[in-house]
Chimera marker file (.cmm) of the C-alpha trace (Angstrom):
<marker_set name="trace">
<marker id="1" x="-92.628" y="112.881" z="23.725" r="1" g="1" b="0" radius="0.5"/>
<marker id="2" x="-92.246" y="109.354" z="23.235" r="1" g="1" b="0" radius="0.5"/>
<marker id="3" x="-93.584" y="107.478" z="19.710" r="1" g="1" b="0" radius="0.5"/>
<marker id="4" x="-96.354" y="105.790" z="21.847" r="1" g="1" b="0" radius="0.5"/>
<marker id="5" x="-97.588" y="109.394" z="23.591" r="1" g="1" b="0" radius="0.5"/>
<marker id="6" x="-97.717" y="110.874" z="19.796" r="1" g="1" b="0" radius="0.5"/>
<marker id="7" x="-101.944" y="111.235" z="19.021" r="1" g="1" b="0" radius="0.5"/>
<marker id="8" x="-101.688" y="111.598" z="15.031" r="1" g="1" b="0" radius="0.5"/>
<marker id="9" x="-99.579" y="110.967" z="12.375" r="1" g="1" b="0" radius="0.5"/>
<marker id="10" x="-97.401" y="113.283" z="10.454" r="1" g="1" b="0" radius="0.5"/>
<marker id="11" x="-97.538" y="113.272" z="6.915" r="1" g="1" b="0" radius="0.5"/>
<marker id="12" x="-94.853" y="110.588" z="5.698" r="1" g="1" b="0" radius="0.5"/>
<marker id="13" x="-94.681" y="109.387" z="9.028" r="1" g="1" b="0" radius="0.5"/>
<marker id="14" x="-95.979" y="105.460" z="8.054" r="1" g="1" b="0" radius="0.5"/>
<marker id="15" x="-93.692" y="106.011" z="4.437" r="1" g="1" b="0" radius="0.5"/>
<marker id="16" x="-91.065" y="106.842" z="6.483" r="1" g="1" b="0" radius="0.5"/>
<marker id="17" x="-91.827" y="103.601" z="8.995" r="1" g="1" b="0" radius="0.5"/>
<marker id="18" x="-92.152" y="100.616" z="5.997" r="1" g="1" b="0" radius="0.5"/>
<marker id="19" x="-88.694" y="102.729" z="4.207" r="1" g="1" b="0" radius="0.5"/>
<marker id="20" x="-87.054" y="102.237" z="7.782" r="1" g="1" b="0" radius="0.5"/>
<marker id="21" x="-87.986" y="98.827" z="7.726" r="1" g="1" b="0" radius="0.5"/>
<marker id="22" x="-86.738" y="98.020" z="4.291" r="1" g="1" b="0" radius="0.5"/>
<marker id="23" x="-83.560" y="99.826" z="4.980" r="1" g="1" b="0" radius="0.5"/>
<marker id="24" x="-83.030" y="97.711" z="7.966" r="1" g="1" b="0" radius="0.5"/>
<marker id="25" x="-83.641" y="94.706" z="6.465" r="1" g="1" b="0" radius="0.5"/>
<marker id="26" x="-80.850" y="95.969" z="3.687" r="1" g="1" b="0" radius="0.5"/>
<marker id="27" x="-78.611" y="96.490" z="6.479" r="1" g="1" b="0" radius="0.5"/>
<marker id="28" x="-79.502" y="93.146" z="7.823" r="1" g="1" b="0" radius="0.5"/>
<marker id="29" x="-78.710" y="91.078" z="4.317" r="1" g="1" b="0" radius="0.5"/>
<marker id="30" x="-75.442" y="93.283" z="4.021" r="1" g="1" b="0" radius="0.5"/>
<marker id="31" x="-74.232" y="92.111" z="7.996" r="1" g="1" b="0" radius="0.5"/>
<marker id="32" x="-74.986" y="88.626" z="7.069" r="1" g="1" b="0" radius="0.5"/>
<marker id="33" x="-73.452" y="88.351" z="3.782" r="1" g="1" b="0" radius="0.5"/>
<marker id="34" x="-70.124" y="90.090" z="5.702" r="1" g="1" b="0" radius="0.5"/>
<marker id="35" x="-69.149" y="86.413" z="7.646" r="1" g="1" b="0" radius="0.5"/>
<marker id="36" x="-72.631" y="84.210" z="7.034" r="1" g="1" b="0" radius="0.5"/>
<marker id="37" x="-72.701" y="84.516" z="10.922" r="1" g="1" b="0" radius="0.5"/>
<marker id="38" x="-70.364" y="81.543" z="11.659" r="1" g="1" b="0" radius="0.5"/>
<marker id="39" x="-69.531" y="82.584" z="15.017" r="1" g="1" b="0" radius="0.5"/>
<marker id="40" x="-70.710" y="85.203" z="17.376" r="1" g="1" b="0" radius="0.5"/>
<marker id="41" x="-67.113" y="86.423" z="17.309" r="1" g="1" b="0" radius="0.5"/>
<marker id="42" x="-67.321" y="86.636" z="13.551" r="1" g="1" b="0" radius="0.5"/>
<marker id="43" x="-66.691" y="90.013" z="11.913" r="1" g="1" b="0" radius="0.5"/>
<marker id="44" x="-70.212" y="89.923" z="11.129" r="1" g="1" b="0" radius="0.5"/>
<marker id="45" x="-71.829" y="89.052" z="14.465" r="1" g="1" b="0" radius="0.5"/>
<marker id="46" x="-72.090" y="92.969" z="16.218" r="1" g="1" b="0" radius="0.5"/>
<marker id="47" x="-73.690" y="94.205" z="12.544" r="1" g="1" b="0" radius="0.5"/>
<marker id="48" x="-76.540" y="91.772" z="12.259" r="1" g="1" b="0" radius="0.5"/>
<marker id="49" x="-77.286" y="92.397" z="16.107" r="1" g="1" b="0" radius="0.5"/>
<marker id="50" x="-77.713" y="96.043" z="15.638" r="1" g="1" b="0" radius="0.5"/>
<marker id="51" x="-79.061" y="95.695" z="12.011" r="1" g="1" b="0" radius="0.5"/>
<marker id="52" x="-81.549" y="93.057" z="13.865" r="1" g="1" b="0" radius="0.5"/>
<marker id="53" x="-82.291" y="95.346" z="16.582" r="1" g="1" b="0" radius="0.5"/>
<marker id="54" x="-83.135" y="97.965" z="14.275" r="1" g="1" b="0" radius="0.5"/>
<marker id="55" x="-85.389" y="95.536" z="12.172" r="1" g="1" b="0" radius="0.5"/>
<marker id="56" x="-87.268" y="94.629" z="15.161" r="1" g="1" b="0" radius="0.5"/>
<marker id="57" x="-87.812" y="98.496" z="16.391" r="1" g="1" b="0" radius="0.5"/>
<marker id="58" x="-88.636" y="99.971" z="12.967" r="1" g="1" b="0" radius="0.5"/>
<marker id="59" x="-91.288" y="96.747" z="12.552" r="1" g="1" b="0" radius="0.5"/>
<marker id="60" x="-92.912" y="98.008" z="15.675" r="1" g="1" b="0" radius="0.5"/>
<marker id="61" x="-92.609" y="101.682" z="14.286" r="1" g="1" b="0" radius="0.5"/>
<marker id="62" x="-94.836" y="100.920" z="11.155" r="1" g="1" b="0" radius="0.5"/>
<marker id="63" x="-97.051" y="98.821" z="13.021" r="1" g="1" b="0" radius="0.5"/>
<marker id="64" x="-97.667" y="102.252" z="15.539" r="1" g="1" b="0" radius="0.5"/>
<marker id="65" x="-97.811" y="104.164" z="12.450" r="1" g="1" b="0" radius="0.5"/>
<marker id="66" x="-100.253" y="102.225" z="11.112" r="1" g="1" b="0" radius="0.5"/>
<marker id="67" x="-102.621" y="102.318" z="14.391" r="1" g="1" b="0" radius="0.5"/>
<marker id="68" x="-102.748" y="106.041" z="14.910" r="1" g="1" b="0" radius="0.5"/>
<marker id="69" x="-105.190" y="108.554" z="12.764" r="1" g="1" b="0" radius="0.5"/>
<marker id="70" x="-104.108" y="110.907" z="10.395" r="1" g="1" b="0" radius="0.5"/>
<marker id="71" x="-103.249" y="114.607" z="11.776" r="1" g="1" b="0" radius="0.5"/>
<marker id="72" x="-105.650" y="117.233" z="10.495" r="1" g="1" b="0" radius="0.5"/>
<marker id="73" x="-104.510" y="120.066" z="8.595" r="1" g="1" b="0" radius="0.5"/>
<marker id="74" x="-100.907" y="119.337" z="8.562" r="1" g="1" b="0" radius="0.5"/>
<marker id="75" x="-99.147" y="119.910" z="4.882" r="1" g="1" b="0" radius="0.5"/>
<marker id="76" x="-96.438" y="117.574" z="4.011" r="1" g="1" b="0" radius="0.5"/>
<marker id="77" x="-94.811" y="120.989" z="2.412" r="1" g="1" b="0" radius="0.5"/>
<marker id="78" x="-94.853" y="122.799" z="5.490" r="1" g="1" b="0" radius="0.5"/>
<marker id="79" x="-94.607" y="120.278" z="8.241" r="1" g="1" b="0" radius="0.5"/>
<marker id="80" x="-92.361" y="117.979" z="6.811" r="1" g="1" b="0" radius="0.5"/>
<marker id="81" x="-90.394" y="119.241" z="3.818" r="1" g="1" b="0" radius="0.5"/>
<marker id="82" x="-90.152" y="122.914" z="3.813" r="1" g="1" b="0" radius="0.5"/>
<marker id="83" x="-88.750" y="124.779" z="0.789" r="1" g="1" b="0" radius="0.5"/>
<marker id="84" x="-85.806" y="125.716" z="2.685" r="1" g="1" b="0" radius="0.5"/>
<marker id="85" x="-84.827" y="121.740" z="3.141" r="1" g="1" b="0" radius="0.5"/>
<marker id="86" x="-85.837" y="120.800" z="-0.424" r="1" g="1" b="0" radius="0.5"/>
<marker id="87" x="-83.314" y="123.281" z="-1.671" r="1" g="1" b="0" radius="0.5"/>
<marker id="88" x="-80.560" y="122.264" z="0.665" r="1" g="1" b="0" radius="0.5"/>
<marker id="89" x="-81.360" y="118.482" z="-0.478" r="1" g="1" b="0" radius="0.5"/>
<marker id="90" x="-81.541" y="119.587" z="-4.263" r="1" g="1" b="0" radius="0.5"/>
<marker id="91" x="-77.938" y="121.315" z="-3.861" r="1" g="1" b="0" radius="0.5"/>
<marker id="92" x="-76.712" y="118.153" z="-2.032" r="1" g="1" b="0" radius="0.5"/>
<marker id="93" x="-78.057" y="116.022" z="-4.736" r="1" g="1" b="0" radius="0.5"/>
<marker id="94" x="-76.557" y="117.982" z="-7.533" r="1" g="1" b="0" radius="0.5"/>
<marker id="95" x="-73.705" y="118.314" z="-5.737" r="1" g="1" b="0" radius="0.5"/>
<marker id="96" x="-73.241" y="114.514" z="-5.455" r="1" g="1" b="0" radius="0.5"/>
<marker id="97" x="-74.017" y="114.331" z="-9.268" r="1" g="1" b="0" radius="0.5"/>
<marker id="98" x="-71.002" y="116.505" z="-10.470" r="1" g="1" b="0" radius="0.5"/>
<marker id="99" x="-68.552" y="115.889" z="-7.932" r="1" g="1" b="0" radius="0.5"/>
<marker id="100" x="-66.654" y="113.234" z="-10.315" r="1" g="1" b="0" radius="0.5"/>
<marker id="101" x="-66.699" y="115.196" z="-13.507" r="1" g="1" b="0" radius="0.5"/>
<marker id="102" x="-66.155" y="118.392" z="-12.015" r="1" g="1" b="0" radius="0.5"/>
<marker id="103" x="-63.792" y="117.773" z="-9.271" r="1" g="1" b="0" radius="0.5"/>
<marker id="104" x="-64.117" y="118.477" z="-5.615" r="1" g="1" b="0" radius="0.5"/>
<marker id="105" x="-62.593" y="121.531" z="-5.055" r="1" g="1" b="0" radius="0.5"/>
<marker id="106" x="-64.601" y="123.287" z="-8.174" r="1" g="1" b="0" radius="0.5"/>
<marker id="107" x="-67.897" y="121.127" z="-6.631" r="1" g="1" b="0" radius="0.5"/>
<marker id="108" x="-67.473" y="121.798" z="-3.076" r="1" g="1" b="0" radius="0.5"/>
<marker id="109" x="-66.565" y="125.942" z="-3.501" r="1" g="1" b="0" radius="0.5"/>
<marker id="110" x="-69.713" y="126.188" z="-5.670" r="1" g="1" b="0" radius="0.5"/>
<marker id="111" x="-72.090" y="124.228" z="-3.084" r="1" g="1" b="0" radius="0.5"/>
<marker id="112" x="-70.516" y="126.568" z="-0.035" r="1" g="1" b="0" radius="0.5"/>
<marker id="113" x="-71.438" y="129.635" z="-1.675" r="1" g="1" b="0" radius="0.5"/>
<marker id="114" x="-74.540" y="128.559" z="-2.650" r="1" g="1" b="0" radius="0.5"/>
<marker id="115" x="-75.538" y="127.356" z="1.022" r="1" g="1" b="0" radius="0.5"/>
<marker id="116" x="-74.110" y="130.560" z="2.578" r="1" g="1" b="0" radius="0.5"/>
<marker id="117" x="-75.922" y="132.606" z="0.458" r="1" g="1" b="0" radius="0.5"/>
<marker id="118" x="-79.387" y="130.886" z="0.453" r="1" g="1" b="0" radius="0.5"/>
<marker id="119" x="-79.252" y="129.699" z="4.330" r="1" g="1" b="0" radius="0.5"/>
<marker id="120" x="-77.800" y="132.959" z="5.241" r="1" g="1" b="0" radius="0.5"/>
<marker id="121" x="-78.768" y="135.487" z="3.080" r="1" g="1" b="0" radius="0.5"/>
<marker id="122" x="-74.652" y="136.774" z="3.560" r="1" g="1" b="0" radius="0.5"/>
<marker id="123" x="-73.250" y="138.789" z="0.991" r="1" g="1" b="0" radius="0.5"/>
<marker id="124" x="-71.620" y="137.956" z="-2.059" r="1" g="1" b="0" radius="0.5"/>
<marker id="125" x="-67.749" y="138.956" z="-0.924" r="1" g="1" b="0" radius="0.5"/>
<marker id="126" x="-68.374" y="137.082" z="2.080" r="1" g="1" b="0" radius="0.5"/>
<marker id="127" x="-70.110" y="134.118" z="0.968" r="1" g="1" b="0" radius="0.5"/>
<marker id="128" x="-66.933" y="133.810" z="-1.464" r="1" g="1" b="0" radius="0.5"/>
<marker id="129" x="-64.495" y="134.517" z="1.447" r="1" g="1" b="0" radius="0.5"/>
<marker id="130" x="-66.065" y="132.181" z="3.512" r="1" g="1" b="0" radius="0.5"/>
<marker id="131" x="-66.221" y="129.578" z="1.462" r="1" g="1" b="0" radius="0.5"/>
<marker id="132" x="-63.345" y="129.859" z="0.545" r="1" g="1" b="0" radius="0.5"/>
<marker id="133" x="-61.996" y="129.271" z="4.021" r="1" g="1" b="0" radius="0.5"/>
<marker id="134" x="-63.756" y="126.467" z="4.687" r="1" g="1" b="0" radius="0.5"/>
<marker id="135" x="-62.566" y="124.806" z="1.485" r="1" g="1" b="0" radius="0.5"/>
<marker id="136" x="-59.098" y="125.933" z="2.124" r="1" g="1" b="0" radius="0.5"/>
<marker id="137" x="-59.872" y="123.986" z="5.828" r="1" g="1" b="0" radius="0.5"/>
<marker id="138" x="-61.426" y="120.801" z="4.535" r="1" g="1" b="0" radius="0.5"/>
<marker id="139" x="-58.871" y="120.467" z="1.723" r="1" g="1" b="0" radius="0.5"/>
<marker id="140" x="-55.811" y="120.809" z="3.878" r="1" g="1" b="0" radius="0.5"/>
<marker id="141" x="-57.128" y="118.252" z="6.876" r="1" g="1" b="0" radius="0.5"/>
<marker id="142" x="-58.599" y="115.976" z="4.120" r="1" g="1" b="0" radius="0.5"/>
<marker id="143" x="-56.534" y="115.620" z="1.335" r="1" g="1" b="0" radius="0.5"/>
<marker id="144" x="-53.207" y="116.900" z="2.600" r="1" g="1" b="0" radius="0.5"/>
<marker id="145" x="-53.343" y="115.748" z="6.555" r="1" g="1" b="0" radius="0.5"/>
<marker id="146" x="-55.417" y="112.423" z="6.269" r="1" g="1" b="0" radius="0.5"/>
<marker id="147" x="-54.421" y="111.953" z="2.119" r="1" g="1" b="0" radius="0.5"/>
<marker id="148" x="-57.704" y="111.550" z="1.136" r="1" g="1" b="0" radius="0.5"/>
<marker id="149" x="-57.996" y="110.896" z="-2.668" r="1" g="1" b="0" radius="0.5"/>
<marker id="150" x="-60.604" y="113.373" z="-3.683" r="1" g="1" b="0" radius="0.5"/>
<marker id="151" x="-62.392" y="113.872" z="-7.408" r="1" g="1" b="0" radius="0.5"/>
<marker id="152" x="-60.234" y="116.063" z="-9.368" r="1" g="1" b="0" radius="0.5"/>
<marker id="153" x="-62.219" y="116.714" z="-12.746" r="1" g="1" b="0" radius="0.5"/>
<marker id="154" x="-61.098" y="119.911" z="-14.428" r="1" g="1" b="0" radius="0.5"/>
<marker id="155" x="-58.271" y="120.952" z="-11.854" r="1" g="1" b="0" radius="0.5"/>
<marker id="156" x="-54.904" y="119.450" z="-12.435" r="1" g="1" b="0" radius="0.5"/>
<marker id="157" x="-54.460" y="118.711" z="-9.221" r="1" g="1" b="0" radius="0.5"/>
<marker id="158" x="-51.679" y="116.495" z="-9.247" r="1" g="1" b="0" radius="0.5"/>
<marker id="159" x="-49.305" y="118.115" z="-11.057" r="1" g="1" b="0" radius="0.5"/>
<marker id="160" x="-50.203" y="121.682" z="-8.651" r="1" g="1" b="0" radius="0.5"/>
<marker id="161" x="-49.695" y="119.209" z="-5.543" r="1" g="1" b="0" radius="0.5"/>
<marker id="162" x="-46.267" y="117.941" z="-7.640" r="1" g="1" b="0" radius="0.5"/>
<marker id="163" x="-45.369" y="121.689" z="-8.590" r="1" g="1" b="0" radius="0.5"/>
<marker id="164" x="-46.339" y="122.581" z="-4.351" r="1" g="1" b="0" radius="0.5"/>
<marker id="165" x="-43.783" y="119.936" z="-3.187" r="1" g="1" b="0" radius="0.5"/>
<marker id="166" x="-40.662" y="120.775" z="-5.670" r="1" g="1" b="0" radius="0.5"/>
<marker id="167" x="-41.034" y="124.330" z="-4.634" r="1" g="1" b="0" radius="0.5"/>
<marker id="168" x="-40.473" y="123.046" z="-0.713" r="1" g="1" b="0" radius="0.5"/>
<marker id="169" x="-38.175" y="120.820" z="-1.526" r="1" g="1" b="0" radius="0.5"/>
<marker id="170" x="-35.808" y="123.650" z="-3.818" r="1" g="1" b="0" radius="0.5"/>
<marker id="171" x="-36.392" y="125.329" z="-0.820" r="1" g="1" b="0" radius="0.5"/>
<marker id="172" x="-34.881" y="122.870" z="1.686" r="1" g="1" b="0" radius="0.5"/>
<marker id="173" x="-31.936" y="122.259" z="-0.669" r="1" g="1" b="0" radius="0.5"/>
<marker id="174" x="-30.916" y="125.894" z="-0.539" r="1" g="1" b="0" radius="0.5"/>
<link id1="1" id2="2" r="1" g="1" b="0" radius="0.2"/>
<link id1="2" id2="3" r="1" g="1" b="0" radius="0.2"/>
<link id1="3" id2="4" r="1" g="1" b="0" radius="0.2"/>
<link id1="4" id2="5" r="1" g="1" b="0" radius="0.2"/>
<link id1="5" id2="6" r="1" g="1" b="0" radius="0.2"/>
<link id1="6" id2="7" r="1" g="1" b="0" radius="0.2"/>
<link id1="7" id2="8" r="1" g="1" b="0" radius="0.2"/>
<link id1="8" id2="9" r="1" g="1" b="0" radius="0.2"/>
<link id1="9" id2="10" r="1" g="1" b="0" radius="0.2"/>
<link id1="10" id2="11" r="1" g="1" b="0" radius="0.2"/>
<link id1="11" id2="12" r="1" g="1" b="0" radius="0.2"/>
<link id1="12" id2="13" r="1" g="1" b="0" radius="0.2"/>
<link id1="13" id2="14" r="1" g="1" b="0" radius="0.2"/>
<link id1="14" id2="15" r="1" g="1" b="0" radius="0.2"/>
<link id1="15" id2="16" r="1" g="1" b="0" radius="0.2"/>
<link id1="16" id2="17" r="1" g="1" b="0" radius="0.2"/>
<link id1="17" id2="18" r="1" g="1" b="0" radius="0.2"/>
<link id1="18" id2="19" r="1" g="1" b="0" radius="0.2"/>
<link id1="19" id2="20" r="1" g="1" b="0" radius="0.2"/>
<link id1="20" id2="21" r="1" g="1" b="0" radius="0.2"/>
<link id1="21" id2="22" r="1" g="1" b="0" radius="0.2"/>
<link id1="22" id2="23" r="1" g="1" b="0" radius="0.2"/>
<link id1="23" id2="24" r="1" g="1" b="0" radius="0.2"/>
<link id1="24" id2="25" r="1" g="1" b="0" radius="0.2"/>
<link id1="25" id2="26" r="1" g="1" b="0" radius="0.2"/>
<link id1="26" id2="27" r="1" g="1" b="0" radius="0.2"/>
<link id1="27" id2="28" r="1" g="1" b="0" radius="0.2"/>
<link id1="28" id2="29" r="1" g="1" b="0" radius="0.2"/>
<link id1="29" id2="30" r="1" g="1" b="0" radius="0.2"/>
<link id1="30" id2="31" r="1" g="1" b="0" radius="0.2"/>
<link id1="31" id2="32" r="1" g="1" b="0" radius="0.2"/>
<link id1="32" id2="33" r="1" g="1" b="0" radius="0.2"/>
<link id1="33" id2="34" r="1" g="1" b="0" radius="0.2"/>
<link id1="34" id2="35" r="1" g="1" b="0" radius="0.2"/>
<link id1="35" id2="36" r="1" g="1" b="0" radius="0.2"/>
<link id1="36" id2="37" r="1" g="1" b="0" radius="0.2"/>
<link id1="37" id2="38" r="1" g="1" b="0" radius="0.2"/>
<link id1="38" id2="39" r="1" g="1" b="0" radius="0.2"/>
<link id1="39" id2="40" r="1" g="1" b="0" radius="0.2"/>
<link id1="40" id2="41" r="1" g="1" b="0" radius="0.2"/>
<link id1="41" id2="42" r="1" g="1" b="0" radius="0.2"/>
<link id1="42" id2="43" r="1" g="1" b="0" radius="0.2"/>
<link id1="43" id2="44" r="1" g="1" b="0" radius="0.2"/>
<link id1="44" id2="45" r="1" g="1" b="0" radius="0.2"/>
<link id1="45" id2="46" r="1" g="1" b="0" radius="0.2"/>
<link id1="46" id2="47" r="1" g="1" b="0" radius="0.2"/>
<link id1="47" id2="48" r="1" g="1" b="0" radius="0.2"/>
<link id1="48" id2="49" r="1" g="1" b="0" radius="0.2"/>
<link id1="49" id2="50" r="1" g="1" b="0" radius="0.2"/>
<link id1="50" id2="51" r="1" g="1" b="0" radius="0.2"/>
<link id1="51" id2="52" r="1" g="1" b="0" radius="0.2"/>
<link id1="52" id2="53" r="1" g="1" b="0" radius="0.2"/>
<link id1="53" id2="54" r="1" g="1" b="0" radius="0.2"/>
<link id1="54" id2="55" r="1" g="1" b="0" radius="0.2"/>
<link id1="55" id2="56" r="1" g="1" b="0" radius="0.2"/>
<link id1="56" id2="57" r="1" g="1" b="0" radius="0.2"/>
<link id1="57" id2="58" r="1" g="1" b="0" radius="0.2"/>
<link id1="58" id2="59" r="1" g="1" b="0" radius="0.2"/>
<link id1="59" id2="60" r="1" g="1" b="0" radius="0.2"/>
<link id1="60" id2="61" r="1" g="1" b="0" radius="0.2"/>
<link id1="61" id2="62" r="1" g="1" b="0" radius="0.2"/>
<link id1="62" id2="63" r="1" g="1" b="0" radius="0.2"/>
<link id1="63" id2="64" r="1" g="1" b="0" radius="0.2"/>
<link id1="64" id2="65" r="1" g="1" b="0" radius="0.2"/>
<link id1="65" id2="66" r="1" g="1" b="0" radius="0.2"/>
<link id1="66" id2="67" r="1" g="1" b="0" radius="0.2"/>
<link id1="67" id2="68" r="1" g="1" b="0" radius="0.2"/>
<link id1="68" id2="69" r="1" g="1" b="0" radius="0.2"/>
<link id1="69" id2="70" r="1" g="1" b="0" radius="0.2"/>
<link id1="70" id2="71" r="1" g="1" b="0" radius="0.2"/>
<link id1="71" id2="72" r="1" g="1" b="0" radius="0.2"/>
<link id1="72" id2="73" r="1" g="1" b="0" radius="0.2"/>
<link id1="73" id2="74" r="1" g="1" b="0" radius="0.2"/>
<link id1="74" id2="75" r="1" g="1" b="0" radius="0.2"/>
<link id1="75" id2="76" r="1" g="1" b="0" radius="0.2"/>
<link id1="76" id2="77" r="1" g="1" b="0" radius="0.2"/>
<link id1="77" id2="78" r="1" g="1" b="0" radius="0.2"/>
<link id1="78" id2="79" r="1" g="1" b="0" radius="0.2"/>
<link id1="79" id2="80" r="1" g="1" b="0" radius="0.2"/>
<link id1="80" id2="81" r="1" g="1" b="0" radius="0.2"/>
<link id1="81" id2="82" r="1" g="1" b="0" radius="0.2"/>
<link id1="82" id2="83" r="1" g="1" b="0" radius="0.2"/>
<link id1="83" id2="84" r="1" g="1" b="0" radius="0.2"/>
<link id1="84" id2="85" r="1" g="1" b="0" radius="0.2"/>
<link id1="85" id2="86" r="1" g="1" b="0" radius="0.2"/>
<link id1="86" id2="87" r="1" g="1" b="0" radius="0.2"/>
<link id1="87" id2="88" r="1" g="1" b="0" radius="0.2"/>
<link id1="88" id2="89" r="1" g="1" b="0" radius="0.2"/>
<link id1="89" id2="90" r="1" g="1" b="0" radius="0.2"/>
<link id1="90" id2="91" r="1" g="1" b="0" radius="0.2"/>
<link id1="91" id2="92" r="1" g="1" b="0" radius="0.2"/>
<link id1="92" id2="93" r="1" g="1" b="0" radius="0.2"/>
<link id1="93" id2="94" r="1" g="1" b="0" radius="0.2"/>
<link id1="94" id2="95" r="1" g="1" b="0" radius="0.2"/>
<link id1="95" id2="96" r="1" g="1" b="0" radius="0.2"/>
<link id1="96" id2="97" r="1" g="1" b="0" radius="0.2"/>
<link id1="97" id2="98" r="1" g="1" b="0" radius="0.2"/>
<link id1="98" id2="99" r="1" g="1" b="0" radius="0.2"/>
<link id1="99" id2="100" r="1" g="1" b="0" radius="0.2"/>
<link id1="100" id2="101" r="1" g="1" b="0" radius="0.2"/>
<link id1="101" id2="102" r="1" g="1" b="0" radius="0.2"/>
<link id1="102" id2="103" r="1" g="1" b="0" radius="0.2"/>
<link id1="103" id2="104" r="1" g="1" b="0" radius="0.2"/>
<link id1="104" id2="105" r="1" g="1" b="0" radius="0.2"/>
<link id1="105" id2="106" r="1" g="1" b="0" radius="0.2"/>
<link id1="106" id2="107" r="1" g="1" b="0" radius="0.2"/>
<link id1="107" id2="108" r="1" g="1" b="0" radius="0.2"/>
<link id1="108" id2="109" r="1" g="1" b="0" radius="0.2"/>
<link id1="109" id2="110" r="1" g="1" b="0" radius="0.2"/>
<link id1="110" id2="111" r="1" g="1" b="0" radius="0.2"/>
<link id1="111" id2="112" r="1" g="1" b="0" radius="0.2"/>
<link id1="112" id2="113" r="1" g="1" b="0" radius="0.2"/>
<link id1="113" id2="114" r="1" g="1" b="0" radius="0.2"/>
<link id1="114" id2="115" r="1" g="1" b="0" radius="0.2"/>
<link id1="115" id2="116" r="1" g="1" b="0" radius="0.2"/>
<link id1="116" id2="117" r="1" g="1" b="0" radius="0.2"/>
<link id1="117" id2="118" r="1" g="1" b="0" radius="0.2"/>
<link id1="118" id2="119" r="1" g="1" b="0" radius="0.2"/>
<link id1="119" id2="120" r="1" g="1" b="0" radius="0.2"/>
<link id1="120" id2="121" r="1" g="1" b="0" radius="0.2"/>
<link id1="121" id2="122" r="1" g="1" b="0" radius="0.2"/>
<link id1="122" id2="123" r="1" g="1" b="0" radius="0.2"/>
<link id1="123" id2="124" r="1" g="1" b="0" radius="0.2"/>
<link id1="124" id2="125" r="1" g="1" b="0" radius="0.2"/>
<link id1="125" id2="126" r="1" g="1" b="0" radius="0.2"/>
<link id1="126" id2="127" r="1" g="1" b="0" radius="0.2"/>
<link id1="127" id2="128" r="1" g="1" b="0" radius="0.2"/>
<link id1="128" id2="129" r="1" g="1" b="0" radius="0.2"/>
<link id1="129" id2="130" r="1" g="1" b="0" radius="0.2"/>
<link id1="130" id2="131" r="1" g="1" b="0" radius="0.2"/>
<link id1="131" id2="132" r="1" g="1" b="0" radius="0.2"/>
<link id1="132" id2="133" r="1" g="1" b="0" radius="0.2"/>
<link id1="133" id2="134" r="1" g="1" b="0" radius="0.2"/>
<link id1="134" id2="135" r="1" g="1" b="0" radius="0.2"/>
<link id1="135" id2="136" r="1" g="1" b="0" radius="0.2"/>
<link id1="136" id2="137" r="1" g="1" b="0" radius="0.2"/>
<link id1="137" id2="138" r="1" g="1" b="0" radius="0.2"/>
<link id1="138" id2="139" r="1" g="1" b="0" radius="0.2"/>
<link id1="139" id2="140" r="1" g="1" b="0" radius="0.2"/>
<link id1="140" id2="141" r="1" g="1" b="0" radius="0.2"/>
<link id1="141" id2="142" r="1" g="1" b="0" radius="0.2"/>
<link id1="142" id2="143" r="1" g="1" b="0" radius="0.2"/>
<link id1="143" id2="144" r="1" g="1" b="0" radius="0.2"/>
<link id1="144" id2="145" r="1" g="1" b="0" radius="0.2"/>
<link id1="145" id2="146" r="1" g="1" b="0" radius="0.2"/>
<link id1="146" id2="147" r="1" g="1" b="0" radius="0.2"/>
<link id1="147" id2="148" r="1" g="1" b="0" radius="0.2"/>
<link id1="148" id2="149" r="1" g="1" b="0" radius="0.2"/>
<link id1="149" id2="150" r="1" g="1" b="0" radius="0.2"/>
<link id1="150" id2="151" r="1" g="1" b="0" radius="0.2"/>
<link id1="151" id2="152" r="1" g="1" b="0" radius="0.2"/>
<link id1="152" id2="153" r="1" g="1" b="0" radius="0.2"/>
<link id1="153" id2="154" r="1" g="1" b="0" radius="0.2"/>
<link id1="154" id2="155" r="1" g="1" b="0" radius="0.2"/>
<link id1="155" id2="156" r="1" g="1" b="0" radius="0.2"/>
<link id1="156" id2="157" r="1" g="1" b="0" radius="0.2"/>
<link id1="157" id2="158" r="1" g="1" b="0" radius="0.2"/>
<link id1="158" id2="159" r="1" g="1" b="0" radius="0.2"/>
<link id1="159" id2="160" r="1" g="1" b="0" radius="0.2"/>
<link id1="160" id2="161" r="1" g="1" b="0" radius="0.2"/>
<link id1="161" id2="162" r="1" g="1" b="0" radius="0.2"/>
<link id1="162" id2="163" r="1" g="1" b="0" radius="0.2"/>
<link id1="163" id2="164" r="1" g="1" b="0" radius="0.2"/>
<link id1="164" id2="165" r="1" g="1" b="0" radius="0.2"/>
<link id1="165" id2="166" r="1" g="1" b="0" radius="0.2"/>
<link id1="166" id2="167" r="1" g="1" b="0" radius="0.2"/>
<link id1="167" id2="168" r="1" g="1" b="0" radius="0.2"/>
<link id1="168" id2="169" r="1" g="1" b="0" radius="0.2"/>
<link id1="169" id2="170" r="1" g="1" b="0" radius="0.2"/>
<link id1="170" id2="171" r="1" g="1" b="0" radius="0.2"/>
<link id1="171" id2="172" r="1" g="1" b="0" radius="0.2"/>
<link id1="172" id2="173" r="1" g="1" b="0" radius="0.2"/>
<link id1="173" id2="174" r="1" g="1" b="0" radius="0.2"/>
</marker_set>
């Protein structure tokens, strides 16, 4: 359904509209600071055009939201932010806060394990196994193939990687 066909505002739509305007203005300012829009072919031209379009459309949405009446009987905790979404967002927030200190391997494993237990009601064993398998896949793809540096934290990752490399070099030398 198109936004113009809405008959009333759901909880949080007006606030979200203004947050969208603020975010769009921030992106526009950031894109302007890339190259000061010196020419149409400058590096900041496309980001400025995209963020400018975002500013215009988000302003239209915010104004339309102000004109609509509030939806009767709608509650924020049920319709917009149910418990499952709030808990998942809290887990993501905790993940992002402790990532640098604790390190990627431990933090990602605990996040995956807790998320599987909470969202899928999986058994301890199944959650442990799936979290471990997904973490290994993520680690191999991002750390070993793409060589993305991940936060180490408590785990001496460099020493472990050097040991594994030495192990393979020793096998090749034989």
